[in-house]
Residue frames as a rotation matrix with the C-alpha (Angstrom) as fourth column:
MET 1
0.687 0.590 0.425 6.29
0.486 0.064 -0.872 -9.44
-0.541 0.805 -0.243 12.92
GLN 2
-0.540 -0.840 0.052 8.44
0.566 -0.317 0.761 -8.45
-0.623 0.441 0.647 9.97
LEU 3
0.564 0.732 -0.382 7.41
0.271 -0.601 -0.752 -5.42
-0.780 0.320 -0.538 7.94
VAL 4
-0.292 -0.511 0.809 8.23
0.949 -0.258 0.180 -4.10
0.117 0.820 0.560 4.50
VAL 5
0.157 0.267 -0.951 8.44
0.528 -0.837 -0.148 -0.36
-0.835 -0.479 -0.272 5.17
PHE 6
-0.369 -0.205 0.907 7.83
0.915 -0.251 0.316 2.13
0.163 0.946 0.280 2.37
LYS 7
-0.664 0.087 -0.743 7.15
0.213 -0.930 -0.299 5.82
-0.717 -0.357 0.599 1.84
ILE 8
0.043 0.647 0.761 4.25
0.955 -0.251 0.159 7.59
0.294 0.720 -0.629 0.25
GLY 9
0.678 0.048 0.734 5.11
-0.011 -0.997 0.075 11.26
0.735 -0.059 -0.675 0.26
LYS 10
-0.174 -0.767 0.618 6.78
-0.700 -0.345 -0.625 11.98
0.692 -0.542 -0.477 3.62
GLU 11
0.318 0.419 0.850 4.98
-0.926 0.331 0.183 9.27
-0.205 -0.845 0.494 5.61
GLU 12
-0.749 -0.587 -0.308 6.11
-0.620 0.785 0.012 5.69
0.235 0.200 -0.951 6.22
TYR 13
0.433 0.897 0.090 3.82
-0.901 0.429 0.059 2.70
0.014 -0.107 0.994 5.93
GLY 14
-0.686 -0.691 0.229 4.29
-0.696 0.715 0.074 -1.01
-0.214 -0.108 -0.971 6.47
PHE 15
0.455 0.716 -0.530 2.91
-0.769 0.616 0.173 -4.29
0.450 0.329 0.830 5.17
ASN 16
0.483 -0.251 0.839 3.37
-0.451 0.750 0.484 -7.63
-0.751 -0.612 0.249 6.89
ILE 17
-0.400 -0.768 -0.501 6.17
-0.838 0.084 0.540 -9.28
-0.372 0.635 -0.677 4.91
GLN 18
-0.640 0.206 0.740 4.11
0.172 0.977 -0.122 -12.48
-0.749 0.049 -0.661 4.64
ASP 19
0.447 0.893 0.057 1.70
0.345 -0.113 -0.932 -10.64
-0.825 0.436 -0.359 2.33
VAL 20
0.396 -0.394 -0.830 4.43
-0.726 -0.687 -0.020 -9.33
-0.562 0.610 -0.558 0.03
GLN 21
0.917 -0.078 0.390 5.24
0.288 0.806 -0.517 -11.40
-0.274 0.587 0.762 -3.05
GLU 22
-0.047 -0.955 0.292 8.04
0.996 -0.021 0.091 -9.16
-0.081 0.295 0.952 -4.30
ILE 23
0.477 0.049 -0.878 9.26
0.108 -0.994 0.003 -5.62
-0.872 -0.096 -0.479 -4.82
VAL 24
0.110 -0.381 0.918 9.95
0.970 0.241 -0.016 -4.53
-0.216 0.892 0.397 -8.38
LEU 25
-0.845 -0.421 -0.329 11.19
0.303 -0.885 0.353 -1.41
-0.440 0.198 0.876 -10.13
GLN 26
0.034 0.860 -0.510 8.52
-0.229 -0.490 -0.841 0.91
-0.973 0.146 0.180 -11.41
GLN 27
-0.696 -0.153 0.701 7.29
0.590 0.435 0.681 -0.09
-0.409 0.887 -0.213 -14.85
LYS 28
-0.874 0.463 -0.151 5.18
-0.460 -0.683 0.568 1.56
0.160 0.565 0.809 -17.49
THR 29
-0.568 0.767 0.299 1.51
0.173 0.466 -0.868 1.08
-0.805 -0.441 -0.397 -16.68
THR 30
-0.868 0.432 0.244 -1.30
0.251 -0.041 0.967 0.66
0.428 0.901 -0.072 -19.18
GLU 31
-0.763 0.640 0.087 -4.44
-0.512 -0.518 -0.685 2.63
-0.393 -0.568 0.723 -18.36
ILE 32
-0.736 0.657 0.162 -7.85
0.671 0.676 0.305 1.01
0.091 0.333 -0.938 -18.57
PRO 33
-0.575 0.578 0.579 -10.95
-0.177 -0.778 0.603 3.12
0.799 0.244 0.550 -19.33
ASN 34
0.376 0.861 0.342 -13.27
-0.439 -0.159 0.884 3.88
0.816 -0.482 0.319 -16.42
MET 35
-0.250 -0.538 -0.805 -10.76
0.574 0.587 -0.570 2.80
0.780 -0.605 0.162 -13.77
PRO 36
0.741 0.364 -0.564 -11.27
0.671 -0.381 0.636 3.97
0.017 -0.850 -0.527 -10.19
PHE 37
0.891 -0.335 0.307 -9.42
-0.252 -0.927 -0.278 7.25
0.377 0.171 -0.910 -9.57
TYR 38
0.520 -0.705 0.482 -6.76
-0.702 -0.031 0.712 5.52
-0.487 -0.709 -0.511 -7.44
MET 39
0.591 -0.325 0.738 -5.75
0.459 0.888 0.024 2.94
-0.663 0.324 0.674 -10.07
GLU 40
-0.060 -0.719 -0.693 -2.64
-0.479 -0.588 0.652 3.82
-0.876 0.371 -0.308 -12.04
GLY 41
0.240 0.153 -0.959 -3.34
-0.947 0.253 -0.197 1.06
0.212 0.955 0.206 -14.56
ILE 42
0.933 0.023 0.359 -2.05
-0.110 0.968 0.225 -2.46
-0.343 -0.250 0.906 -15.07
ILE 43
-0.005 -0.958 -0.286 1.38
-0.968 -0.067 0.242 -4.01
-0.251 0.278 -0.927 -15.58
ASN 44
0.838 0.097 -0.537 2.52
-0.288 0.914 -0.285 -7.24
0.463 0.393 0.794 -17.16
LEU 45
0.072 -0.800 0.595 4.80
-0.990 0.015 0.140 -9.00
-0.121 -0.599 -0.791 -14.68
ARG 46
-0.836 -0.490 0.247 6.11
-0.438 0.867 0.238 -12.34
-0.331 0.091 -0.939 -15.93
ASP 47
-0.808 0.544 -0.228 3.02
-0.021 0.361 0.932 -12.88
0.589 0.758 -0.280 -18.10
LYS 48
-0.263 0.762 -0.592 0.63
0.965 0.214 -0.153 -12.01
0.010 -0.612 -0.791 -15.28
VAL 49
-0.255 0.279 0.926 -1.54
0.241 -0.909 0.340 -8.88
0.936 0.310 0.165 -15.55
ILE 50
-0.281 0.037 -0.959 -1.51
0.959 0.045 -0.280 -7.04
0.033 -0.998 -0.048 -12.22
PRO 51
0.625 0.530 0.573 -3.44
0.486 -0.839 0.246 -3.86
0.611 0.125 -0.782 -11.31
VAL 52
-0.571 -0.812 -0.123 -1.39
0.682 -0.386 -0.621 -0.99
0.457 -0.438 0.774 -9.86
ILE 53
0.577 0.790 -0.208 -2.94
0.732 -0.387 0.561 0.99
0.362 -0.476 -0.801 -7.01
SER 54
-0.436 -0.626 0.646 -1.88
0.157 -0.760 -0.630 4.45
0.886 -0.173 0.430 -5.88
MET 55
-0.019 0.391 -0.920 -2.42
0.980 0.189 0.060 4.52
0.197 -0.901 -0.387 -2.13
ALA 56
-0.857 -0.315 -0.407 -1.52
0.393 -0.911 -0.121 8.23
-0.333 -0.264 0.905 -2.22
LYS 57
-0.761 0.644 0.078 -4.52
-0.325 -0.483 0.813 8.93
0.561 0.594 0.577 -4.44
LYS 58
-0.094 0.749 -0.656 -6.69
0.468 0.614 0.635 6.59
0.879 -0.247 -0.408 -2.38
PHE 59
-0.013 -0.002 -1.000 -5.70
0.996 -0.087 -0.013 8.39
-0.087 -0.996 0.003 0.83
SER 60
0.817 0.340 0.466 -5.87
0.450 -0.880 -0.148 11.89
0.359 0.331 -0.872 -0.80
MET 61
0.526 -0.735 -0.428 -2.18
0.364 -0.260 0.894 12.57
-0.768 -0.627 0.131 -0.12
GLU 62
0.546 -0.500 -0.673 0.56
-0.787 -0.582 -0.206 14.38
-0.288 0.642 -0.711 -1.97
TYR 63
0.548 -0.385 0.742 2.58
0.319 0.917 0.240 12.08
-0.773 0.105 0.625 -4.19
LYS 64
-0.543 -0.788 -0.291 5.23
-0.125 -0.267 0.956 12.06
-0.830 0.555 0.047 -6.89
GLN 65
0.414 0.693 -0.590 3.69
-0.696 -0.177 -0.696 12.74
-0.586 0.699 0.409 -10.29
ASN 66
0.655 -0.312 -0.688 6.35
-0.464 0.552 -0.693 10.71
0.596 0.773 0.217 -12.04
GLY 67
0.944 -0.328 -0.035 8.47
0.254 0.656 0.711 7.99
-0.210 -0.680 0.703 -10.56
ASP 68
0.451 -0.884 -0.120 12.21
-0.865 -0.400 -0.301 8.17
0.219 0.239 -0.946 -10.24
ASN 69
-0.178 -0.615 -0.768 14.93
-0.408 0.756 -0.511 5.63
0.895 0.223 -0.386 -9.49
THR 70
-0.923 -0.116 0.366 13.57
-0.384 0.283 -0.879 5.10
-0.002 -0.952 -0.306 -5.95
THR 71
-0.037 0.999 0.013 9.99
-0.987 -0.035 -0.159 4.35
-0.158 -0.019 0.987 -7.03
ARG 72
-0.969 -0.246 -0.007 8.94
-0.246 0.967 0.068 0.73
-0.010 0.068 -0.998 -6.60
PHE 73
0.098 0.972 -0.214 5.88
-0.751 0.213 0.626 -1.44
0.654 0.099 0.750 -6.97
ILE 74
-0.741 -0.206 0.639 5.16
-0.612 0.598 -0.518 -3.68
-0.275 -0.775 -0.569 -3.98
VAL 75
-0.330 0.609 -0.721 3.38
-0.517 0.522 0.678 -6.78
0.790 0.597 0.142 -5.28
LEU 76
-0.551 0.252 0.795 0.93
-0.782 0.177 -0.598 -8.13
-0.292 -0.951 0.100 -2.69
ASN 77
-0.851 0.358 -0.385 -0.79
0.171 0.881 0.441 -11.50
0.497 0.309 -0.811 -2.52
LEU 78
-0.379 0.813 0.442 -4.50
-0.890 -0.451 0.065 -11.15
0.252 -0.369 0.895 -1.83
GLN 79
-0.379 0.288 0.880 -6.69
-0.562 0.683 -0.466 -13.75
-0.735 -0.671 -0.097 -0.08
ASN 80
0.647 0.759 0.077 -8.43
-0.369 0.399 -0.839 -14.72
-0.668 0.514 0.538 -3.32
GLY 81
0.318 -0.621 0.717 -5.14
0.660 0.688 0.303 -15.70
-0.681 0.377 0.628 -4.97
ASN 82
0.752 -0.033 0.659 -4.92
0.529 -0.566 -0.632 -12.52
0.393 0.824 -0.408 -7.03
GLN 83
-0.219 -0.845 -0.489 -2.14
0.936 -0.323 0.140 -9.98
-0.276 -0.427 0.861 -6.81
ILE 84
0.906 0.314 0.284 -2.04
0.385 -0.891 -0.242 -6.19
0.177 0.329 -0.928 -6.83
ALA 85
-0.217 -0.975 0.053 0.88
0.893 -0.221 -0.393 -3.81
0.395 -0.038 0.918 -7.01
ILE 86
0.749 0.368 -0.551 1.11
0.599 -0.733 0.324 -0.81
-0.285 -0.573 -0.769 -4.71
TRP 87
0.397 -0.587 0.706 2.91
0.379 -0.596 -0.708 2.29
0.836 0.548 -0.014 -6.00
ALA 88
0.701 -0.269 -0.661 5.50
0.638 -0.179 0.749 3.26
-0.320 -0.946 0.047 -3.37
ASP 89
0.914 -0.405 0.025 7.64
-0.364 -0.847 -0.388 6.38
0.178 0.345 -0.921 -3.64
GLU 90
-0.154 -0.985 -0.075 10.43
-0.745 0.166 -0.646 4.45
0.649 -0.043 -0.759 -1.93
VAL 91
0.819 0.227 -0.527 10.87
0.151 0.801 0.580 1.13
0.554 -0.554 0.621 -0.13
THR 92
0.460 -0.632 0.623 13.05
-0.749 -0.654 -0.110 1.97
0.477 -0.416 -0.774 2.87
GLU 93
-0.630 -0.725 0.277 13.64
-0.752 0.483 -0.448 -1.22
0.192 -0.491 -0.850 4.84
VAL 94
0.286 0.609 -0.740 12.50
-0.030 0.778 0.628 -4.56
0.958 -0.157 0.241 6.18
LEU 95
-0.616 -0.526 0.586 12.35
-0.575 -0.208 -0.791 -4.59
0.539 -0.824 -0.175 9.95
THR 96
-0.379 0.431 -0.819 11.16
0.595 0.791 0.141 -6.72
0.709 -0.433 -0.557 12.82
VAL 97
-0.388 0.374 0.843 8.59
-0.606 -0.792 0.072 -5.16
0.694 -0.483 0.534 15.15
GLU 98
-0.955 0.084 -0.285 7.64
0.271 0.635 -0.723 -6.49
0.121 -0.768 -0.629 18.57
ASP 99
-0.114 0.993 0.004 3.93
0.779 0.087 0.621 -6.68
0.616 0.074 -0.784 19.46
LYS 100
0.146 0.137 -0.980 4.53
0.894 -0.442 0.071 -4.27
-0.423 -0.887 -0.187 22.36
ASP 101
-0.730 -0.507 -0.458 5.64
0.260 -0.826 0.500 -1.62
-0.632 0.246 0.735 19.84
ILE 102
-0.771 0.542 0.335 2.34
0.334 -0.104 0.937 -1.72
0.542 0.834 -0.101 17.92
LYS 103
-0.815 0.519 -0.258 -0.42
-0.022 -0.472 -0.881 0.60
-0.579 -0.713 0.397 19.09
ALA 104
-0.022 0.906 0.423 -4.10
0.809 0.265 -0.525 0.71
-0.588 0.331 -0.738 18.09
PRO 105
-0.588 -0.179 0.789 -4.85
0.713 -0.575 0.401 3.00
0.381 0.799 0.466 15.15
PRO 106
-0.765 0.323 -0.557 -6.21
0.158 -0.745 -0.648 6.44
-0.624 -0.583 0.519 16.01
GLN 107
0.394 0.884 0.251 -9.43
0.694 -0.107 -0.712 7.89
-0.603 0.455 -0.655 14.62
VAL 108
-0.736 -0.662 -0.142 -8.48
0.363 -0.563 0.742 9.74
-0.571 0.494 0.655 11.44
THR 109
-0.192 0.679 -0.709 -10.28
-0.496 -0.690 -0.527 11.96
-0.847 0.250 0.469 8.99
SER 110
-0.398 0.003 -0.917 -9.81
-0.899 0.199 0.390 9.77
0.184 0.980 -0.077 5.91
ASP 111
0.528 0.689 0.496 -12.31
-0.748 0.654 -0.113 6.92
-0.402 -0.311 0.861 5.98
SER 112
0.824 -0.210 -0.527 -10.24
-0.257 0.689 -0.678 4.93
0.505 0.694 0.513 3.49
LEU 113
-0.254 -0.965 0.066 -7.09
-0.468 0.063 -0.881 5.18
0.846 -0.255 -0.468 5.61
GLU 114
-0.258 0.219 0.941 -8.97
-0.957 0.077 -0.280 4.35
-0.134 -0.973 0.189 8.80
ILE 115
0.792 0.610 0.008 -10.45
-0.595 0.776 -0.211 1.22
-0.135 0.162 0.978 7.21
CYS 116
0.666 -0.574 -0.477 -7.02
-0.117 0.550 -0.827 0.03
0.737 0.606 0.299 6.00
MET 117
-0.165 -0.820 0.548 -4.99
-0.740 -0.265 -0.619 0.68
0.652 -0.507 -0.563 9.16
THR 118
0.438 0.246 -0.865 -4.25
0.322 0.855 0.406 -2.14
0.840 -0.456 0.295 11.57
GLY 119
0.729 -0.223 -0.647 -2.07
0.633 -0.140 0.761 -0.11
-0.260 -0.965 0.039 13.89
ILE 120
0.771 -0.585 0.250 0.88
-0.423 -0.765 -0.485 2.20
0.475 0.268 -0.838 14.36
ALA 121
0.585 -0.679 -0.444 4.36
0.769 0.638 0.037 0.83
0.259 -0.363 0.895 14.99
LYS 122
0.905 -0.363 0.220 6.58
-0.411 -0.879 0.243 3.05
0.105 -0.311 -0.945 17.12
ILE 123
0.598 -0.799 -0.071 10.24
0.783 0.600 -0.162 2.32
0.172 0.042 0.984 16.44
LYS 124
-0.582 -0.751 -0.312 12.55
0.811 -0.564 -0.155 4.68
-0.060 -0.343 0.937 18.32
GLU 125
-0.566 0.366 -0.738 11.21
-0.005 -0.897 -0.441 8.12
-0.824 -0.246 0.510 17.32
LYS 126
-0.882 0.179 -0.435 9.64
-0.458 -0.110 0.882 6.90
0.110 0.978 0.179 14.08
LEU 127
-0.162 0.897 0.411 5.95
-0.376 0.329 -0.866 6.09
-0.912 -0.295 0.284 13.54
ILE 128
-0.957 -0.105 -0.269 5.01
-0.289 0.392 0.873 3.58
0.014 0.914 -0.406 10.83
ILE 129
-0.067 0.997 0.032 1.39
-0.912 -0.048 -0.407 3.21
-0.404 -0.057 0.913 9.75
LEU 130
-0.853 -0.208 0.479 0.55
-0.099 0.965 0.243 -0.49
-0.513 0.159 -0.844 9.39
LEU 131
-0.250 0.752 -0.610 -1.80
-0.965 -0.246 0.092 -1.38
-0.081 0.611 0.787 6.54
ASP 132
-0.136 0.345 0.929 -4.01
-0.228 0.901 -0.368 -4.45
-0.964 -0.262 -0.044 6.22
THR 133
-0.885 -0.268 -0.381 -3.53
-0.420 0.103 0.902 -6.08
-0.203 0.958 -0.203 2.82
LYS 134
-0.719 0.664 0.204 -6.79
0.670 0.741 -0.052 -7.99
-0.185 0.099 -0.978 3.25
LYS 135
0.201 0.849 -0.488 -8.72
0.635 -0.492 -0.595 -4.70
-0.746 -0.191 -0.638 3.25
ILE 136
-0.695 -0.557 -0.455 -6.87
0.053 -0.671 0.739 -2.92
-0.717 0.490 0.496 0.45
MET 137
-0.938 0.312 -0.150 -9.42
-0.182 -0.075 0.980 -3.97
0.295 0.947 0.128 -2.18
ASP 138
-0.588 0.777 -0.223 -12.45
0.755 0.430 -0.495 -4.50
-0.289 -0.460 -0.840 0.08
PHE 139
-0.857 0.411 0.312 -15.54
-0.171 -0.796 0.580 -2.62
0.486 0.444 0.753 -0.96
ASP 140
-0.711 0.674 -0.200 -18.55
0.459 0.229 -0.858 -2.00
-0.533 -0.702 -0.473 1.24
VAL 141
-0.649 0.481 0.590 -21.47
0.577 -0.194 0.793 -1.50
0.496 0.855 -0.152 -1.14
SER 142
0.340 0.881 -0.329 -23.87
0.899 -0.202 0.390 -0.28
0.277 -0.429 -0.860 1.53
GLU 143
0.455 -0.255 -0.853 -21.50
0.459 -0.754 0.470 2.44
-0.763 -0.605 -0.226 2.67
ASN 144
0.914 -0.199 0.353 -19.88
0.298 -0.262 -0.918 2.93
0.275 0.944 -0.181 -0.75
LYS 145
0.631 -0.750 0.197 -16.52
-0.734 -0.496 0.463 2.93
-0.249 -0.437 -0.864 1.01
ALA 146
0.802 -0.518 -0.296 -13.36
0.307 0.783 -0.540 1.25
0.512 0.343 0.788 -0.10
CYS 147
0.567 -0.699 -0.436 -10.10
0.554 -0.068 0.830 1.11
-0.609 -0.712 0.349 1.76
């Protein structure tokens, strides 16, 4: 499996490259009233309006208040044909991971992170948290939990 690896704060995360449409420089976002706390706003990317999600806010992590020249938006294709952009502090690499290097996700304290994780990739001494793009925007009404 090939992964797009990116940082949020000090931690590294990965998306399956097949789910990634493109990686773009950070752009100015437009806020929408009554957005969920983890939405940064929307962007206009080639005449398509795309919501921008802060996974750092969603996972209750430290994050950069303002982007810099390393900040990127990772545009993901969702199952329903829509797209979302994920705010990444830095996109570090694209790498190939063998199935044997992927371990089951551990039980964690953040429900939203636990729902989104598909596994942990161990590459040399580095651990990369693998995220499931299909669950990024899922919402369980009965539990009131979103990834």
